KEMARLUM-366775 format. One record per residue (C-alpha): residue number from 0; residue in one letter; x, y, z. Coordinates in nm, 2 decimals, padded with zeros to 4 digits, always signed. Example, Ala and Ser with C-alpha at 12.3 -4.5 7.8 and 13.67 -1.06 7.14 Angstrom:
<pts>
<pt num="0" residuo="A" east="+01.23" north="-00.45" up="+00.78"/>
<pt num="1" residuo="S" east="+01.37" north="-00.11" up="+00.71"/>
</pts>
This chain:
<pts>
<pt num="0" residuo="X" east="+05.43" north="+06.10" up="+11.13"/>
<pt num="1" residuo="X" east="+05.18" north="+06.35" up="+11.01"/>
<pt num="2" residuo="X" east="+05.28" north="+06.63" up="+10.78"/>
<pt num="3" residuo="X" east="+05.09" north="+06.95" up="+10.71"/>
<pt num="4" residuo="X" east="+04.88" north="+07.04" up="+10.39"/>
<pt num="5" residuo="X" east="+05.11" north="+07.24" up="+10.14"/>
<pt num="6" residuo="X" east="+05.09" north="+07.61" up="+10.20"/>
<pt num="7" residuo="X" east="+04.91" north="+07.81" up="+09.91"/>
<pt num="8" residuo="X" east="+05.21" north="+07.87" up="+09.70"/>
<pt num="9" residuo="X" east="+05.28" north="+07.52" up="+09.64"/>
<pt num="10" residuo="X" east="+05.04" north="+07.47" up="+09.33"/>
<pt num="11" residuo="X" east="+05.07" north="+07.11" up="+09.27"/>
<pt num="12" residuo="X" east="+05.16" north="+06.93" up="+09.58"/>
<pt num="13" residuo="X" east="+04.81" north="+07.00" up="+09.76"/>
<pt num="14" residuo="X" east="+04.65" north="+06.78" up="+09.51"/>
<pt num="15" residuo="X" east="+04.88" north="+06.48" up="+09.56"/>
<pt num="16" residuo="X" east="+04.83" north="+06.52" up="+09.93"/>
<pt num="17" residuo="X" east="+04.45" north="+06.53" up="+09.92"/>
<pt num="18" residuo="X" east="+04.42" north="+06.22" up="+09.72"/>
<pt num="19" residuo="X" east="+04.66" north="+06.05" up="+09.95"/>
<pt num="20" residuo="X" east="+04.45" north="+06.13" up="+10.24"/>
<pt num="21" residuo="X" east="+04.12" north="+06.02" up="+10.08"/>
<pt num="22" residuo="X" east="+04.27" north="+05.69" up="+09.97"/>
<pt num="23" residuo="X" east="+04.45" north="+05.63" up="+10.30"/>
<pt num="24" residuo="X" east="+04.33" north="+05.84" up="+10.57"/>
<pt num="25" residuo="X" east="+04.52" north="+05.70" up="+10.84"/>
<pt num="26" residuo="X" east="+04.87" north="+05.67" up="+10.69"/>
<pt num="27" residuo="X" east="+05.01" north="+06.00" up="+10.77"/>
<pt num="28" residuo="X" east="+04.97" north="+06.00" up="+11.14"/>
<pt num="29" residuo="X" east="+05.28" north="+05.90" up="+11.33"/>
<pt num="30" residuo="X" east="+05.64" north="+05.85" up="+11.31"/>
<pt num="31" residuo="X" east="+05.82" north="+05.63" up="+11.57"/>
<pt num="32" residuo="X" east="+05.54" north="+05.46" up="+11.75"/>
<pt num="33" residuo="X" east="+05.22" north="+05.54" up="+11.89"/>
<pt num="34" residuo="X" east="+05.21" north="+05.64" up="+12.25"/>
<pt num="35" residuo="X" east="+04.99" north="+05.32" up="+12.33"/>
<pt num="36" residuo="X" east="+05.25" north="+05.09" up="+12.20"/>
<pt num="37" residuo="X" east="+05.55" north="+05.08" up="+12.40"/>
<pt num="38" residuo="X" east="+05.83" north="+04.92" up="+12.19"/>
<pt num="39" residuo="X" east="+06.17" north="+04.89" up="+12.38"/>
<pt num="40" residuo="X" east="+06.12" north="+05.19" up="+12.62"/>
<pt num="41" residuo="X" east="+06.47" north="+05.28" up="+12.70"/>
<pt num="42" residuo="X" east="+06.55" north="+05.31" up="+13.06"/>
<pt num="43" residuo="X" east="+06.60" north="+05.72" up="+13.15"/>
<pt num="44" residuo="X" east="+06.65" north="+05.95" up="+13.43"/>
<pt num="45" residuo="X" east="+06.36" north="+06.14" up="+13.57"/>
<pt num="46" residuo="X" east="+06.39" north="+06.48" up="+13.42"/>
<pt num="47" residuo="X" east="+06.25" north="+06.80" up="+13.57"/>
<pt num="48" residuo="X" east="+05.99" north="+06.97" up="+13.40"/>
<pt num="49" residuo="X" east="+06.01" north="+07.33" up="+13.32"/>
<pt num="50" residuo="X" east="+05.82" north="+07.42" up="+13.61"/>
<pt num="51" residuo="X" east="+06.07" north="+07.27" up="+13.84"/>
<pt num="52" residuo="X" east="+06.35" north="+07.48" up="+13.67"/>
<pt num="53" residuo="X" east="+06.40" north="+07.84" up="+13.76"/>
<pt num="54" residuo="X" east="+06.35" north="+08.09" up="+13.48"/>
<pt num="55" residuo="X" east="+06.71" north="+08.18" up="+13.42"/>
<pt num="56" residuo="X" east="+07.06" north="+08.11" up="+13.61"/>
<pt num="57" residuo="X" east="+07.05" north="+08.48" up="+13.67"/>
<pt num="58" residuo="X" east="+06.72" north="+08.50" up="+13.82"/>
<pt num="59" residuo="X" east="+06.69" north="+08.73" up="+14.14"/>
<pt num="60" residuo="X" east="+06.41" north="+08.50" up="+14.29"/>
<pt num="61" residuo="X" east="+06.54" north="+08.31" up="+14.56"/>
<pt num="62" residuo="X" east="+06.50" north="+07.94" up="+14.53"/>
<pt num="63" residuo="X" east="+06.21" north="+07.78" up="+14.71"/>
<pt num="64" residuo="X" east="+06.27" north="+07.55" up="+15.00"/>
<pt num="65" residuo="X" east="+06.09" north="+07.29" up="+15.19"/>
<pt num="66" residuo="X" east="+06.01" north="+07.29" up="+15.57"/>
<pt num="67" residuo="X" east="+06.34" north="+07.12" up="+15.60"/>
<pt num="68" residuo="X" east="+06.52" north="+07.39" up="+15.46"/>
<pt num="69" residuo="X" east="+06.62" north="+07.19" up="+15.12"/>
<pt num="70" residuo="X" east="+06.61" north="+07.38" up="+14.79"/>
<pt num="71" residuo="X" east="+06.35" north="+07.27" up="+14.54"/>
<pt num="72" residuo="X" east="+06.46" north="+07.46" up="+14.23"/>
<pt num="73" residuo="X" east="+06.69" north="+07.33" up="+13.98"/>
<pt num="74" residuo="X" east="+06.93" north="+07.53" up="+13.76"/>
<pt num="75" residuo="X" east="+06.85" north="+07.55" up="+13.40"/>
<pt num="76" residuo="X" east="+06.99" north="+07.24" up="+13.21"/>
<pt num="77" residuo="X" east="+07.13" north="+07.29" up="+12.84"/>
<pt num="78" residuo="X" east="+06.85" north="+07.10" up="+12.67"/>
<pt num="79" residuo="X" east="+06.47" north="+07.14" up="+12.67"/>
<pt num="80" residuo="X" east="+06.28" north="+06.83" up="+12.53"/>
<pt num="81" residuo="X" east="+05.92" north="+06.88" up="+12.42"/>
<pt num="82" residuo="X" east="+05.68" north="+06.59" up="+12.52"/>
<pt num="83" residuo="X" east="+05.37" north="+06.75" up="+12.48"/>
<pt num="84" residuo="X" east="+05.04" north="+06.64" up="+12.28"/>
<pt num="85" residuo="X" east="+05.11" north="+06.50" up="+11.95"/>
<pt num="86" residuo="X" east="+05.46" north="+06.33" up="+12.05"/>
<pt num="87" residuo="X" east="+05.52" north="+05.96" up="+12.08"/>
<pt num="88" residuo="X" east="+05.77" north="+05.71" up="+12.22"/>
<pt num="89" residuo="X" east="+06.02" north="+05.89" up="+12.03"/>
<pt num="90" residuo="X" east="+06.04" north="+06.09" up="+12.34"/>
<pt num="91" residuo="X" east="+06.20" north="+05.79" up="+12.51"/>
<pt num="92" residuo="X" east="+06.43" north="+05.73" up="+12.24"/>
<pt num="93" residuo="X" east="+06.57" north="+06.08" up="+12.24"/>
<pt num="94" residuo="X" east="+06.59" north="+06.05" up="+12.62"/>
<pt num="95" residuo="X" east="+06.80" north="+05.76" up="+12.61"/>
<pt num="96" residuo="X" east="+07.03" north="+05.93" up="+12.37"/>
<pt num="97" residuo="X" east="+07.06" north="+06.25" up="+12.60"/>
<pt num="98" residuo="X" east="+07.12" north="+06.01" up="+12.90"/>
<pt num="99" residuo="X" east="+07.42" north="+05.84" up="+12.70"/>
<pt num="100" residuo="X" east="+07.58" north="+06.17" up="+12.64"/>
<pt num="101" residuo="X" east="+07.53" north="+06.25" up="+13.01"/>
<pt num="102" residuo="X" east="+07.33" north="+06.57" up="+12.92"/>
<pt num="103" residuo="X" east="+07.11" north="+06.70" up="+13.17"/>
<pt num="104" residuo="X" east="+06.76" north="+06.82" up="+13.03"/>
<pt num="105" residuo="X" east="+06.42" north="+06.93" up="+13.13"/>
<pt num="106" residuo="X" east="+06.07" north="+06.86" up="+12.96"/>
<pt num="107" residuo="X" east="+05.77" north="+07.08" up="+12.86"/>
<pt num="108" residuo="X" east="+05.44" north="+06.97" up="+12.77"/>
<pt num="109" residuo="X" east="+05.21" north="+07.14" up="+12.54"/>
<pt num="110" residuo="X" east="+05.04" north="+07.37" up="+12.83"/>
<pt num="111" residuo="X" east="+05.39" north="+07.42" up="+12.98"/>
<pt num="112" residuo="X" east="+05.53" north="+07.53" up="+12.67"/>
<pt num="113" residuo="X" east="+05.23" north="+07.78" up="+12.61"/>
<pt num="114" residuo="X" east="+05.29" north="+07.93" up="+12.95"/>
<pt num="115" residuo="X" east="+05.69" north="+07.98" up="+12.88"/>
<pt num="116" residuo="X" east="+05.81" north="+08.32" up="+12.82"/>
<pt num="117" residuo="X" east="+06.09" north="+08.40" up="+12.59"/>
<pt num="118" residuo="X" east="+06.31" north="+08.49" up="+12.87"/>
<pt num="119" residuo="X" east="+06.26" north="+08.15" up="+13.02"/>
<pt num="120" residuo="X" east="+06.30" north="+07.95" up="+12.69"/>
<pt num="121" residuo="X" east="+06.62" north="+08.15" up="+12.61"/>
<pt num="122" residuo="X" east="+06.79" north="+08.00" up="+12.94"/>
<pt num="123" residuo="X" east="+06.82" north="+07.68" up="+12.73"/>
<pt num="124" residuo="X" east="+07.07" north="+07.60" up="+12.47"/>
<pt num="125" residuo="X" east="+06.88" north="+07.34" up="+12.26"/>
<pt num="126" residuo="X" east="+06.51" north="+07.27" up="+12.20"/>
<pt num="127" residuo="X" east="+06.42" north="+06.94" up="+12.08"/>
<pt num="128" residuo="X" east="+06.09" north="+06.84" up="+11.90"/>
<pt num="129" residuo="X" east="+06.09" north="+06.44" up="+11.85"/>
<pt num="130" residuo="X" east="+05.86" north="+06.24" up="+11.64"/>
<pt num="131" residuo="X" east="+05.49" north="+06.20" up="+11.65"/>
<pt num="132" residuo="X" east="+05.23" north="+06.39" up="+11.47"/>
<pt num="133" residuo="X" east="+05.31" north="+06.74" up="+11.35"/>
<pt num="134" residuo="X" east="+04.96" north="+06.86" up="+11.30"/>
<pt num="135" residuo="X" east="+04.88" north="+06.76" up="+11.65"/>
<pt num="136" residuo="X" east="+05.18" north="+06.92" up="+11.80"/>
<pt num="137" residuo="X" east="+05.11" north="+07.26" up="+11.62"/>
<pt num="138" residuo="X" east="+04.74" north="+07.25" up="+11.70"/>
<pt num="139" residuo="X" east="+04.78" north="+07.21" up="+12.06"/>
<pt num="140" residuo="X" east="+05.02" north="+07.51" up="+12.09"/>
<pt num="141" residuo="X" east="+04.92" north="+07.88" up="+12.06"/>
<pt num="142" residuo="X" east="+05.01" north="+08.07" up="+11.77"/>
<pt num="143" residuo="X" east="+05.19" north="+08.30" up="+12.03"/>
<pt num="144" residuo="X" east="+05.38" north="+08.02" up="+12.15"/>
<pt num="145" residuo="X" east="+05.54" north="+07.93" up="+11.80"/>
<pt num="146" residuo="X" east="+05.59" north="+08.28" up="+11.75"/>
<pt num="147" residuo="X" east="+05.79" north="+08.31" up="+12.07"/>
<pt num="148" residuo="X" east="+06.00" north="+07.97" up="+11.98"/>
<pt num="149" residuo="X" east="+06.06" north="+08.14" up="+11.64"/>
<pt num="150" residuo="X" east="+06.16" north="+08.45" up="+11.79"/>
<pt num="151" residuo="X" east="+06.41" north="+08.29" up="+12.07"/>
<pt num="152" residuo="X" east="+06.58" north="+08.11" up="+11.76"/>
<pt num="153" residuo="X" east="+06.59" north="+08.41" up="+11.55"/>
<pt num="154" residuo="X" east="+06.68" north="+08.68" up="+11.81"/>
<pt num="155" residuo="X" east="+06.84" north="+08.49" up="+12.12"/>
<pt num="156" residuo="X" east="+07.03" north="+08.22" up="+11.94"/>
<pt num="157" residuo="X" east="+06.83" north="+07.91" up="+12.07"/>
<pt num="158" residuo="X" east="+06.92" north="+07.59" up="+11.88"/>
<pt num="159" residuo="X" east="+06.67" north="+07.34" up="+11.76"/>
<pt num="160" residuo="X" east="+06.65" north="+06.97" up="+11.66"/>
<pt num="161" residuo="X" east="+06.35" north="+06.85" up="+11.48"/>
<pt num="162" residuo="X" east="+06.33" north="+06.48" up="+11.42"/>
<pt num="163" residuo="X" east="+06.04" north="+06.34" up="+11.19"/>
<pt num="164" residuo="X" east="+05.75" north="+06.52" up="+11.31"/>
<pt num="165" residuo="X" east="+05.98" north="+06.77" up="+11.48"/>
<pt num="166" residuo="X" east="+06.11" north="+06.82" up="+11.13"/>
<pt num="167" residuo="X" east="+05.78" north="+06.89" up="+10.98"/>
<pt num="168" residuo="X" east="+05.70" north="+07.11" up="+11.26"/>
<pt num="169" residuo="X" east="+06.02" north="+07.31" up="+11.23"/>
<pt num="170" residuo="X" east="+05.94" north="+07.39" up="+10.89"/>
<pt num="171" residuo="X" east="+05.67" north="+07.60" up="+10.73"/>
<pt num="172" residuo="X" east="+05.32" north="+07.42" up="+10.77"/>
<pt num="173" residuo="X" east="+04.96" north="+07.54" up="+10.79"/>
<pt num="174" residuo="X" east="+04.92" north="+07.39" up="+11.12"/>
<pt num="175" residuo="X" east="+05.09" north="+07.64" up="+11.32"/>
<pt num="176" residuo="X" east="+05.47" north="+07.53" up="+11.24"/>
<pt num="177" residuo="X" east="+05.77" north="+07.72" up="+11.36"/>
<pt num="178" residuo="X" east="+05.88" north="+07.81" up="+11.00"/>
<pt num="179" residuo="X" east="+06.25" north="+07.83" up="+11.09"/>
<pt num="180" residuo="X" east="+06.29" north="+07.73" up="+10.71"/>
<pt num="181" residuo="X" east="+06.17" north="+08.09" up="+10.60"/>
<pt num="182" residuo="X" east="+05.87" north="+07.95" up="+10.42"/>
<pt num="183" residuo="X" east="+06.01" north="+07.62" up="+10.27"/>
<pt num="184" residuo="X" east="+05.75" north="+07.34" up="+10.33"/>
<pt num="185" residuo="X" east="+05.86" north="+06.96" up="+10.38"/>
<pt num="186" residuo="X" east="+05.66" north="+06.69" up="+10.22"/>
<pt num="187" residuo="X" east="+05.68" north="+06.34" up="+10.32"/>
<pt num="188" residuo="X" east="+05.96" north="+06.16" up="+10.14"/>
<pt num="189" residuo="X" east="+05.79" north="+05.95" up="+09.85"/>
<pt num="190" residuo="X" east="+06.00" north="+05.64" up="+09.91"/>
<pt num="191" residuo="X" east="+05.99" north="+05.57" up="+09.53"/>
<pt num="192" residuo="X" east="+05.63" north="+05.56" up="+09.51"/>
<pt num="193" residuo="X" east="+05.58" north="+05.28" up="+09.72"/>
<pt num="194" residuo="X" east="+05.39" north="+05.47" up="+09.99"/>
<pt num="195" residuo="X" east="+05.46" north="+05.51" up="+10.37"/>
<pt num="196" residuo="X" east="+05.51" north="+05.30" up="+10.66"/>
<pt num="197" residuo="X" east="+05.79" north="+05.18" up="+10.84"/>
<pt num="198" residuo="X" east="+06.12" north="+05.10" up="+10.65"/>
<pt num="199" residuo="X" east="+06.52" north="+05.04" up="+10.69"/>
<pt num="200" residuo="X" east="+06.63" north="+05.34" up="+10.44"/>
<pt num="201" residuo="X" east="+06.98" north="+05.34" up="+10.33"/>
<pt num="202" residuo="X" east="+07.10" north="+05.71" up="+10.42"/>
<pt num="203" residuo="X" east="+07.42" north="+05.84" up="+10.25"/>
<pt num="204" residuo="X" east="+07.67" north="+06.10" up="+10.37"/>
<pt num="205" residuo="X" east="+07.94" north="+06.32" up="+10.21"/>
<pt num="206" residuo="X" east="+08.24" north="+06.18" up="+10.40"/>
<pt num="207" residuo="X" east="+08.14" north="+05.86" up="+10.56"/>
<pt num="208" residuo="X" east="+07.99" north="+05.53" up="+10.47"/>
<pt num="209" residuo="X" east="+07.61" north="+05.47" up="+10.42"/>
<pt num="210" residuo="X" east="+07.39" north="+05.37" up="+10.70"/>
<pt num="211" residuo="X" east="+07.04" north="+05.17" up="+10.71"/>
<pt num="212" residuo="X" east="+06.81" north="+05.40" up="+10.94"/>
<pt num="213" residuo="X" east="+06.46" north="+05.36" up="+11.05"/>
<pt num="214" residuo="X" east="+06.21" north="+05.57" up="+10.86"/>
<pt num="215" residuo="X" east="+05.83" north="+05.61" up="+10.94"/>
<pt num="216" residuo="X" east="+05.68" north="+05.87" up="+10.71"/>
<pt num="217" residuo="X" east="+05.96" north="+06.12" up="+10.77"/>
<pt num="218" residuo="X" east="+06.00" north="+06.43" up="+10.57"/>
<pt num="219" residuo="X" east="+06.21" north="+06.49" up="+10.27"/>
<pt num="220" residuo="X" east="+06.39" north="+06.81" up="+10.39"/>
<pt num="221" residuo="X" east="+06.50" north="+06.94" up="+10.06"/>
<pt num="222" residuo="X" east="+06.48" north="+07.34" up="+10.00"/>
<pt num="223" residuo="X" east="+06.65" north="+07.48" up="+10.30"/>
<pt num="224" residuo="X" east="+06.98" north="+07.48" up="+10.45"/>
<pt num="225" residuo="X" east="+07.28" north="+07.25" up="+10.36"/>
<pt num="226" residuo="X" east="+07.21" north="+06.89" up="+10.30"/>
<pt num="227" residuo="X" east="+07.39" north="+06.66" up="+10.56"/>
<pt num="228" residuo="X" east="+07.25" north="+06.33" up="+10.45"/>
<pt num="229" residuo="X" east="+07.07" north="+06.19" up="+10.16"/>
<pt num="230" residuo="X" east="+06.77" north="+05.94" up="+10.08"/>
<pt num="231" residuo="X" east="+06.85" north="+05.68" up="+09.83"/>
<pt num="232" residuo="X" east="+06.70" north="+05.88" up="+09.55"/>
<pt num="233" residuo="X" east="+06.93" north="+06.16" up="+09.64"/>
<pt num="234" residuo="X" east="+06.72" north="+06.41" up="+09.80"/>
<pt num="235" residuo="X" east="+06.76" north="+06.55" up="+10.14"/>
<pt num="236" residuo="X" east="+06.71" north="+06.34" up="+10.45"/>
<pt num="237" residuo="X" east="+06.88" north="+06.56" up="+10.69"/>
<pt num="238" residuo="X" east="+06.97" north="+06.93" up="+10.66"/>
<pt num="239" residuo="X" east="+07.12" north="+07.18" up="+10.89"/>
<pt num="240" residuo="X" east="+07.13" north="+07.58" up="+10.88"/>
<pt num="241" residuo="X" east="+07.11" north="+07.89" up="+11.05"/>
<pt num="242" residuo="X" east="+06.78" north="+08.10" up="+11.13"/>
<pt num="243" residuo="X" east="+06.87" north="+08.44" up="+11.25"/>
<pt num="244" residuo="X" east="+07.12" north="+08.40" up="+11.52"/>
<pt num="245" residuo="X" east="+07.01" north="+08.05" up="+11.59"/>
<pt num="246" residuo="X" east="+07.09" north="+07.72" up="+11.44"/>
<pt num="247" residuo="X" east="+06.86" north="+07.43" up="+11.34"/>
<pt num="248" residuo="X" east="+06.89" north="+07.06" up="+11.23"/>
<pt num="249" residuo="X" east="+06.61" north="+06.89" up="+11.05"/>
<pt num="250" residuo="X" east="+06.61" north="+06.51" up="+11.03"/>
<pt num="251" residuo="X" east="+06.37" north="+06.29" up="+10.82"/>
<pt num="252" residuo="X" east="+06.49" north="+05.97" up="+10.97"/>
<pt num="253" residuo="X" east="+06.54" north="+05.84" up="+11.32"/>
<pt num="254" residuo="X" east="+06.88" north="+05.72" up="+11.40"/>
<pt num="255" residuo="X" east="+06.80" north="+05.71" up="+11.75"/>
<pt num="256" residuo="X" east="+06.53" north="+05.43" up="+11.72"/>
<pt num="257" residuo="X" east="+06.57" north="+05.17" up="+11.97"/>
<pt num="258" residuo="X" east="+06.60" north="+04.80" up="+11.89"/>
<pt num="259" residuo="X" east="+06.24" north="+04.74" up="+11.95"/>
<pt num="260" residuo="X" east="+06.16" north="+04.95" up="+11.65"/>
<pt num="261" residuo="X" east="+06.39" north="+04.80" up="+11.42"/>
<pt num="262" residuo="X" east="+06.20" north="+04.44" up="+11.43"/>
<pt num="263" residuo="X" east="+05.98" north="+04.57" up="+11.15"/>
<pt num="264" residuo="X" east="+06.27" north="+04.57" up="+10.89"/>
<pt num="265" residuo="X" east="+06.60" north="+04.43" up="+10.79"/>
<pt num="266" residuo="X" east="+06.91" north="+04.64" up="+10.88"/>
<pt num="267" residuo="X" east="+07.24" north="+04.61" up="+10.77"/>
<pt num="268" residuo="X" east="+07.37" north="+04.88" up="+11.00"/>
<pt num="269" residuo="X" east="+07.41" north="+04.77" up="+11.36"/>
<pt num="270" residuo="X" east="+07.20" north="+04.94" up="+11.62"/>
<pt num="271" residuo="X" east="+07.50" north="+05.09" up="+11.81"/>
<pt num="272" residuo="X" east="+07.61" north="+05.26" up="+11.48"/>
<pt num="273" residuo="X" east="+07.30" north="+05.44" up="+11.43"/>
<pt num="274" residuo="X" east="+07.28" north="+05.53" up="+11.78"/>
<pt num="275" residuo="X" east="+07.63" north="+05.66" up="+11.77"/>
<pt num="276" residuo="X" east="+07.50" north="+05.89" up="+11.49"/>
<pt num="277" residuo="X" east="+07.20" north="+06.02" up="+11.68"/>
<pt num="278" residuo="X" east="+07.48" north="+06.13" up="+11.96"/>
<pt num="279" residuo="X" east="+07.66" north="+06.31" up="+11.68"/>
<pt num="280" residuo="X" east="+07.33" north="+06.50" up="+11.58"/>
<pt num="281" residuo="X" east="+07.25" north="+06.60" up="+11.94"/>
<pt num="282" residuo="X" east="+07.57" north="+06.72" up="+12.01"/>
<pt num="283" residuo="X" east="+07.61" north="+06.91" up="+11.68"/>
<pt num="284" residuo="X" east="+07.26" north="+07.08" up="+11.74"/>
<pt num="285" residuo="X" east="+07.35" north="+07.17" up="+12.09"/>
<pt num="286" residuo="X" east="+07.69" north="+07.33" up="+11.99"/>
<pt num="287" residuo="X" east="+07.57" north="+07.48" up="+11.68"/>
<pt num="288" residuo="X" east="+07.86" north="+07.28" up="+11.48"/>
<pt num="289" residuo="X" east="+07.82" north="+07.24" up="+11.12"/>
<pt num="290" residuo="X" east="+07.84" north="+06.87" up="+11.03"/>
<pt num="291" residuo="X" east="+07.99" north="+06.76" up="+10.69"/>
<pt num="292" residuo="X" east="+07.75" north="+06.85" up="+10.43"/>
<pt num="293" residuo="X" east="+07.70" north="+06.82" up="+10.05"/>
</pts>
C-alpha cells in the first residue's frame, strides 16, 4: 500500500517519511498483492459496470433494448466497488466477500468514476475502495471527482468502506484524497519499528477474541472516529464514524485476504474466521451500523 506524504501541519512526520522513501523507495507501494501476481483469485460473478447501470431507480429515461426487444439496463445495485488504476488483487478478494453475502454490486474504474455525476453516485448505498496504491488511485482521479464523492457522502448520506489503500485514500492526503476524516492524516502503522511488508498481525476488539489478520503496509487509523479494533501496540487498526450525513469505516488490515495471501505468514486464526469478520465489516458499512468500539 502506498501512503501519502504528510500534510503541512504535521511537522515531524514528513521527515520520517522522506527518510524511509530514500532508504527503501519501493517499500510503500502496495497492499494486498500486485495486479500482476494473481494469488488465490476467488471466483466471482461478473458484475456490471456503472455504464451498464441506469443513473437512478427513479430515472425517467426508458431502458435501452436490443433488436430482440430485451432490456439491457440494470437496476442500480446497493454497492459500488472501485476497481480503477491503483487498485490490485484486493478487488477480487472484496468481490468474493460480496458474493458470499449475495450482495449485488457494480464496478467503476478511474475514467468511469471521473465521468459520474453526484446524482448517479447517490443511487448507491455503499462505495468501497479496496487495497492497492492510494497515491496512484488519487492521481488518476480528478479533483472534481474526489470533491464529488466527498459531497455525496457528506450531503447525501453515501457510505464508504476503505481497506488498506482505501483507508489512506479516504483520509486526508496530499495526493487527492477524499478527506472524509476532516483533515486527519493516516500514517503507515510502524509495526514496532520492524519496517513494512506482509505479516499476520494480532488485532484486538473490545468485545471479542483477538484475531490474526493479514497486514501489508496498512495505515494506523488513529485520530478520527471511534476505534473498532487495535494493533498490538494499542493504536487504531479499524475505525468508524460519521461524515456529515454519511458513514465510513477505514481498515488498515485485510480480513478479506484469501488463502493464497496467507502463505506468507503464520496465522493462528482460521481463514473462515477472518472472512466472517470481513462480512461483518461490509454489512456494517452498508447499513451504517456502529460496530462495538473502544
